N, C-alpha and C positions, 0 to 999 in steps of 0.2 A: 326846323325844329324835328327831332326824333320821336319817335313813338313814345319813348319812355317820358320826355318832358311833356309831350302834350297829354298824356295820362295823368302826369302829375300837376298840370293845371287842372284839370279835371276832379281830381281829388279835393284840392285847393277850393273849389267853387262848391263841391258838395260839403265841406265842413261848414261853409258859411251857415247851413241851416242845423246846425248842432242844435240839440234839444228840442227841435220844432217838429220832427218829422215823424217821430213814435205815434204808433207803432210801425210805420214804414221805415225802409232805411234812408239814410243819406246818399244822394245820388247825384253825381254832376256829369255833363257832357258838353262836347263842342263839336263841331262840322268843321273840317278843312276841304279846301279846293283849290287847285293850284298853287299849292304852297301857302295860302293864305286862309287864317280862321275866318269864317263867315259867320258864325253863330257861337255863342257859349251861353249856357244857363245852368240852374240847378233845381230840384225839387224843393220845394218851399215847407207844405205842410200837408197832411192827409186831405184827399178829397180835391187837391188841386193839381192841375197837368204835371205829369212826369218830366225830367228832365230831357228827356228824348222828344218827347212831344213839343215842348217850348224850343229847343234850338231850330226842329225842322220849321215851325211856324215863323221864327225868325227870319230864316234863309228862304223859305217861299221857293219860287222856281229854281233858285240856285242849289237847291240840295241834290238836284239830279246829278247823278256822277261823282258827289261827294263823298268823301270818307267821315265817318261816323265815330268818334272815340266816347266809349261811356265807362263809368266806374262798376256797374252792376249789369249783368244780364238781362236785356228789355223783358217785361213781361207779355205774357202771350195769353192769358186768362181774362175771363169777364167778372170773377167773382170781386168786383171792388167798384168805385166809384167813377173811375177814369176807363177810357177804350183801352184796348191793347197796343202797345207801342208798336210791335211786330207788325201789326198791319200798316201803322203810318209810315214805318220804315220801309216796307216793300213798296208803298203806294208813290212815295217820294223817289223811288228809283235810286236809293242809295248804292253805291259800288262796293264799300268795304264797311265792315263795323269791326272795330277792335274794342275788347272787353276785358276789364280788369279780372273781374270773377264772376262765376257763376252765381245764380240766384239760390240760395239752398231752401228757398220756399217750395215744398214738394210740388205745388202748382204749376211751377215755373221750370225748376231744376233741369236744365239742359234742352226743356222744350222750346224755349224762346230761340235758342241758338240752332235746332233742328229745323224750325219753320224757315228762318232768314237762309239758312244753306240750301233749303229745298226750292227755294225762290231764285237760286243763283247769285246770291249775295255770299262775298268772300268774307269768312269771318275768322277772327283769331282772338283766343283767350289765353289771359295770365299775364298781360304786361301790368307791372306793379301789383300783383295779386295779394301779397303780403300786406302791402300798405292798405289797401283797399279791403280787406279782412280785418284788421287793427281799428280802421275807421268805422266799421260796421259790426264791431264785434258783439254789442248789445244785440242789434237785430239778429245775428248769427245763432245767437243761443235761444233767444226769445221764439224765432221762427221754427226753430228745430225741436226744441223743448217745451214750449208754452210757459217757461219760467222764466223769471227776470233774471238779468246780468249783473251781479253783485259786487260791488266794490268796498272793501272795508278800510275807512281811512281813519288813522291815527295820527295825533299831534303829540309828540313826547320830547322828554329832554335825553341829554345823551346816556343817562343811566337808567333810562328806562319808564319814567315817571310821568303820570299823565295830571296830577294834581298832587299837592302837598296835603299833609295829614287834616287841614281843616277844610279840603275840598276847592281849594282856591286853584283856578286852571288858566286864568286870563292875566296876561297872554304869554302862554308858552312858547309859541312860533311868533315869526316875524310878520310884519305888515305885508309883505310879498306873499307868504305862506298863504295866511288868509285871503287874499286876493285869489288865489288859485282854488281855494276850496270854494270860494263863491262861484268861480266858474263851473267848478265840478257839479255844484248844487243845479246851476241852470242846465247843464248837460243831461241831468238825470231826472228821470221821470218820478221817482219817489225817494225821499229820504226817511230811511230807519233809525229810530231812536227808542229810548226808554225812561220810564217814570225817575230813575235816579237821576238822569241828566237834566228832565225836565224841571224837577225840583231844586236842584242846584244851581242852575244856570237861568232858567225861565226864557229858555231860547226863542227864536222867531223861526230858524232854519229856513228861513230865505234867501234867496241870491240877490245880494245888494252891491248889482254891478249895474252898469248902463245897459238896457237892452236885455237885462237879465230875466228868466222865466223861472217863477218859483216852482220847487218841486210840491209832490203831494206828500203831505206829512204822516208818518205811519208810525205811532206813537204805540208801544208796549206798556200798558197800565193794568195790570192784572185786576187789581181793587178799584179801580177809576179815584185813582188819589190826586190826579191833577185838579189843582184848585181852579175855582170860577175866575174869570178874568185872565188867566194866565194866557201867554202870547198863542201857543199851539190850538188854544179853543177859539180864536179869532180868525174867522175866515171873510175873504179867500187869505191864503190859499187853502184848497180843501185838506181836511184833516181825517184818520182813518184811526180810531182808537181800538188797538186790539184787548180786549180783556175776559176775564171769566163770564161763563154764561149765569144768568141769574141776578144781576145787580140794577136795584130798581132806578138807577141814577143813568141808567143807557138811555130811557125813553127820553128825559128831560134834554141830554145832548143830541139825540137824534132830533128831536124837536128845534135845538138851535143849529142844524144844519151840519152836525157831525155824524160821520159813518160808523158804526159800531160792528165790529168782527169779534165774535165771541168763540171759545173754547170751554171744554169742560173740565180736564182735570190739570192737565200740564200741556204748555205751549209747545208744539212741535214747529220748529221754524220751517222745514221743509212744507208743511201742510200751509204755512203762511204764506210760502213763495207761489205755490200751485193758486191759492185764492187771489193774489196780488196780480198773477198771469193772468186769470179769468178777467180781471178788471184792465186788460191790456198795457200793465205796467212793465215797460219793456226792461227797465234798467233803475238799480237802486242803489243809493250811497248810505253806508251805514256811517253815522257819526253818534256814539254812545260811551258809555262808559267800558271798564274793563270785562264787566260779567257778561253782557251783551256781545262783544267782542270774542269772549272765550266760547259762549254757546254757539256764535257763528261759525268759528272755526270747528267746533268739536261735531257739529250737525252738518257740515261740509256744504255750506250754502254758499261760501265765498269763492268767487272766481278770481278775483284781481284784488292787493294789497298796495296802499300808498301811505308810507310811513314817513310823515314830516317830523325830522329828527333836528331839535334846538340844541346847540352848543352851551347848553346849561347842566347843571347838575344838581339836585335837590337833596339827595341822601335821604336816610330815613326810613326805617323798617316799616312804618305806618303811612308812609307816602302811598298813594294808589298806582299801581303798575299798569302798563297798557293792556296787557291781557291777562284776564284772570279765570274764573272757571274751577268746578270741583275736580275735574281732571286733568291730566297731562300727557304728553307725548315723550317716550323714550326718547333718547338722543338719535339712535339708529332708526327711529319712527318720526322724528321731526317733520313737520309741515315743510316742504321743500319750495322755494320759490323757482320759476325758471323764465326765462328772457326777460331778466331783471336789469333794471338800470338806474344808475346813481346820477343825480344833478344837482347842482346847486342853486337854492332860491333864496335869494338875498342872503342873510346870515345864516341860513339853515340848510339842510340836506334834506333831499326827496329820494327815499328808495321805494322803486315802484317795478312790482312784477306780477306774475300769475303763479297760481296754485297748480301744484302737479294733480 
């Protein structure tokens, strides 16, 4: 097996913990000796051993002289619940360490590699680096900016509508697309929506897949119009309501286990992202109406878009468009996607890409 195929196996191991490691990264590792993989594992959740520590424990004395493959630079600091992996690697007398990418965490970035090299270990960096960065794109943004990585998800018809004039939207996309969305929810720390969507659909915003993890629901409801008994007020999962300051209903919701985030005059989505980052919410999926989508793009909080497009045409000037808002971009100033891809999901198409 070559280095790339071994690192690919590490990345596959890491992805098993998708949605479970936040605010930590997903990391996979393996040990190879005399052409044989003698140990492989992945980091499961915060506070538990890192992937490197797990494979070293599996291998025991056989780790001496082995080569370690790992998707992220081994940690070297003590500001966490587990000991530094660099110490364990050196103590195990590992011969080589092959790393997909450096850790962007300022407490680690490059220092882990320097410590390993200083102890005489051969270190190579950059094997499937792009794939490793894609896997941990949310972690990279969060650890460097303290703000969540934001994905805007839209389900629309071929003519760009998300609902008919009566507000009906079930179901625009096919069942296969909806399963993908549930997996997205499970992989996200938080799900951001607004009162219009809540009143129209009474959604639960849960991840209805086997083994899925429900995201924290963040609902923008300026005047606290969410009716008692609606699904987003039933916990768990946790719900954060974002509303204007001074509403007397706030204390009632707090007593019922709902967290309240207040603002004074006008909601600033960048302020909201900073607040959610303080709560270690590393990734957010936006599922809302055209107004929220428009504001999210206007305020430049979106990192990635996922447009699920059904081969249907609704027509009608009063049908709801996918992206609304009071402002617009001129053609030569339009939001431009980069690194985008198109794939077929059931009868639908998914266009996925990053904003410049």
